[in-house]
C-alpha positions in Angstrom: 107.6 82.5 109.3 108.1 86.2 109.6 107.2 88.3 106.6 110.2 89.7 104.7 109.0 93.2 103.4 111.6 93.0 100.7 112.6 96.6 100.9 113.3 98.5 97.7 115.9 101.1 97.1 115.7 104.0 99.5 113.2 102.4 101.8 113.4 101.7 105.5 111.1 100.3 108.3 110.1 102.7 111.0 108.0 102.0 114.1 105.4 103.9 116.0 106.5 102.4 119.4 103.2 103.5 121.2 101.2 101.1 118.9 104.0 98.6 118.0 103.2 99.3 114.3 106.0 99.0 111.6 105.8 101.1 108.6 107.8 101.1 105.3 109.0 104.5 104.5 111.0 106.2 102.0 112.4 109.9 102.1 112.6 109.7 98.2 108.8 108.9 97.9 106.9 109.5 101.1 107.3 109.3 104.9 104.5 109.8 107.3 104.9 112.8 109.8 103.6 114.0 113.1 100.3 115.1 111.4 99.3 111.5 110.7 100.1 110.3 114.2 98.1 113.2 115.7 95.1 112.6 113.4 94.9 108.8 114.3 95.2 109.9 118.0 92.4 112.5 117.7 90.1 110.2 115.7 87.3 108.3 117.6 86.5 105.5 115.0 83.5 103.1 115.2 84.6 100.2 117.4 82.5 97.3 116.4 83.8 94.6 113.9 81.1 95.2 111.4 81.9 98.9 111.1 83.4 100.4 108.1 86.3 102.8 108.2 87.9 104.6 105.2 91.2 106.4 105.1 91.3 108.8 102.3 94.5 110.2 100.9 96.3 107.3 102.7 99.9 107.7 101.4 101.9 104.8 102.7 99.0 103.7 105.0 100.2 105.3 108.3 96.8 106.6 109.7 95.0 103.4 108.9 97.5 101.1 110.5 97.6 103.4 113.6 93.8 103.1 113.9 93.9 99.3 114.1 94.8 99.6 117.8 91.6 101.6 118.5 88.9 99.5 116.6 88.0 96.1 115.4 86.3 97.5 112.2 87.7 97.0 108.7 89.8 99.7 107.5 90.1 100.5 103.7 92.9 102.9 102.7 92.4 104.8 99.5 95.5 106.1 97.7 96.1 107.2 93.9 99.9 106.7 93.8 100.9 103.1 93.0 104.3 103.2 94.5 102.8 104.3 97.9 100.1 101.7 97.7 102.8 99.0 97.2 104.5 100.3 100.3 101.2 100.3 102.3 100.4 96.7 101.3 103.8 95.4 102.4 103.4 97.4 105.7 99.9 95.6 106.2 101.5 92.3 105.7 104.5 93.2 107.9 102.2 93.9 110.8 100.0 90.8 110.0 97.0 92.9 109.5 95.7 91.6 106.1 92.3 90.6 107.8 91.5 94.1 109.1 93.3 96.4 106.6 93.1 96.7 102.7 94.1 99.3 100.1 92.4 100.6 97.0 94.7 102.0 94.4 92.4 104.6 92.8 91.6 108.2 92.3 89.2 109.5 95.0 86.7 110.6 92.3 86.1 107.1 91.3 85.6 105.8 94.8 81.8 105.5 94.7 82.4 102.7 92.0 83.9 100.6 94.7 82.4 101.8 98.0 78.6 102.2 98.3 77.2 105.7 98.9 76.0 106.3 102.6 77.7 103.2 103.8 80.8 104.2 105.9 80.8 104.9 109.6 84.1 106.7 110.0 86.4 108.6 107.6 89.8 109.8 108.2 91.7 112.1 105.8 95.2 113.7 105.8 94.7 115.6 102.4 97.4 117.7 100.5 97.5 121.0 102.4 98.1 123.4 99.4 95.6 124.5 96.6 97.0 123.7 93.1 97.5 127.3 91.9 99.4 128.0 88.7 101.8 130.1 90.6 102.4 127.4 93.3 105.9 126.4 93.8 105.9 122.6 93.7 108.4 120.1 94.9 110.4 118.7 91.9 109.9 115.3 93.3 106.5 114.1 91.7 105.6 111.9 94.7 106.0 114.7 97.2 104.3 117.3 95.0 101.2 115.1 94.7 101.2 114.5 98.5 101.4 118.3 99.2 99.3 119.9 96.3 95.7 119.2 95.4 96.7 118.1 91.9 94.3 115.2 91.5 91.5 116.4 93.8 90.7 119.7 95.5 89.7 120.2 99.0 86.2 120.8 97.8 86.2 117.5 95.9 87.5 115.6 98.9 84.7 117.0 101.2 82.1 116.2 98.7 83.3 112.6 98.5 83.4 112.3 102.3 79.8 113.4 102.6 78.7 111.0 99.9 80.4 108.2 101.6 79.4 108.7 105.1 76.1 107.3 106.7 73.9 109.8 108.4 75.6 110.3 111.8 78.9 109.1 110.5 82.1 110.9 111.5 84.9 112.5 109.5 88.3 113.3 111.0 90.7 115.6 109.2 94.1 117.3 109.7 94.8 120.4 107.8 96.2 124.0 108.0 94.6 126.6 110.3 94.8 129.2 107.5 92.3 127.2 105.5 89.8 126.5 108.4 87.3 129.1 107.3 87.2 127.5 103.9 86.8 124.0 105.5 83.9 125.2 107.6 82.2 126.5 104.5 82.7 123.4 102.5 81.4 121.2 105.4 78.2 123.3 105.7 77.6 122.9 102.0 78.0 119.1 102.3 75.8 118.3 105.4 78.8 118.0 107.6 78.6 119.7 111.0 81.9 120.5 112.8 81.8 119.2 116.4 85.4 119.1 117.8 88.5 121.1 117.0 92.0 120.7 118.3 94.8 123.2 117.4 98.5 122.1 117.3 101.2 124.5 118.2 104.9 123.8 117.3 106.0 125.5 120.5 104.5 127.7 123.4 104.0 131.2 122.2 103.9 130.3 118.4 100.9 130.3 116.1 99.1 127.0 115.4 100.5 125.2 112.4 97.9 122.3 112.3 94.3 121.8 113.0 92.4 118.6 113.8 88.7 118.6 112.9 85.8 116.2 113.7 82.5 116.6 111.8 79.2 114.6 111.9 77.1 114.1 108.8 73.7 115.5 109.5 74.7 116.3 113.0 72.7 118.9 115.1 73.8 122.4 114.5 76.0 124.1 117.2 77.9 122.3 120.0 81.4 123.0 118.7 84.0 122.3 121.1 87.7 123.5 121.0 89.5 120.9 123.0 92.8 121.4 124.8 95.6 122.1 122.2 98.7 120.1 121.5 102.1 121.8 122.0 104.7 119.7 120.3 108.2 120.9 121.4 109.6 122.6 124.6 112.3 125.4 124.3 115.0 122.7 123.9 113.2 121.3 120.9 112.3 118.1 122.8 108.9 116.6 122.6 106.5 117.6 125.3 104.9 114.8 127.4 101.7 114.4 125.4 103.5 114.0 122.2 105.9 111.4 123.7 102.9 109.5 125.0 101.4 109.5 121.5 104.6 108.5 119.8 106.3 106.2 122.2 103.6 105.3 124.7 105.4 107.0 127.5 103.3 108.2 130.4 
């Protein structure tokens, strides 16, 4: 019998056609965007079934669900907002992925109570992009404000937790804003994480980058940082360029 997701007010089901993954979304609460899709595409998770993958700041579970097409390892999503966790759990069931994906509804700062230190092979993270400054103008919608601002955990907190969870040689993948890259590099260095691969994302040719994808290895050898070919999202007619169409729709 096909699972009925029992959509709640304002919810809809969207699909990432390239992966045949369906996700419950809500404009009122949270909807994944291109950064989640690009992060999942950029990540090179551990492949083996006994591996352990954690998706931090998981929202409605998009990144973790997209990763299921790349690995046999178990994926644990971690999200503090109960409403988003409920959406993620129904999406997991909708895709019949209960055996591979689970969700923890908890604050990141408590995660070591549930997940053993130095035990994780791969971590993905699509964190809030904006520091929680007193002068910050926040979205009046509390769900969206929490997703965009570091209200419950700062970028420094998140990177400390990533380092604590990862095994030696484990890999971290993060999407963020280029204007915070210097801060990210400093925090990675303080926490035994060595950046190895960077990919910049440009909205259009001739524009400044508005996203950066980062791979880092815990206790990796210094040096060897690569800037791989960038992603340009739109052409001059505001249509997705071929690589983005491939990632979203599976088009060659």
